[in-house]
C-alpha positions, 0 to 999 in steps of 0.5 A: 069744563068738569073737575077731575073726580077724586075719592078724597074729595068725594069723602070730604078728605081734601088734600088742602090742610087747614092753615089754622090747625096746630098740633098740640105738644102736650101728651094726653094722659088717659086715666087708668080704669079703677077695677075692683081688686081682691085684697092680696093675701100673703099666705099661699093656699093650695087646693087639696083636690087639685089634679096632679099635672104630671100624673100618668095613667095605665089602662088595662084592656081585654078586647073581645072583637076587632072594634074594641081596638078603637077605644084602646087607640083613643086611650093611647092618643089621649096620652094613656099607656094601655096593657092589652090582654088578648086571651079572649080573642082568636089569633087572627083578630088579635093580629089585626088589633095589634096591627091597628095599635101599632099604627096608632102608637107610631102616629103618636110617637109611642111604641108597642111591646110584647110583655107576655105570651098574649099581652102587649104594652102600648105606650105614647111618646111620654112613657119610657119602657126599659128591659126586654121581657120578650127575650125571656118568654121562651125560657119561661115556658120550658121545663 
């Protein structure tokens, strides 16, 4: 009669353990690799050309066509605030760009505020804008 097929027997991992095998109780210590290290200098050296980690950037844009909104939105998504002047765009195109930038500002957790008759400030989430210039716009142009 044939023996029962077993994967452990097939791969040579029989369930029968050797009687003469004894486990050693001494721990094995691996030598630490010797890496070449630089000499440690106790002085603190700071590079003069290092970028400021908390530096903020404000870009100024003056779009002329609707497709310029894409570059403004890219700056906004990279964390830059953008001042947008709509003096060179007709009113319909300006409204479309403002709608697009409003969605972009919402997507990055920022906001868009009107700071002049044709000027808007788009800020990402890490900028804080205080004051209300839009309320004073009407008073500025009255004689």
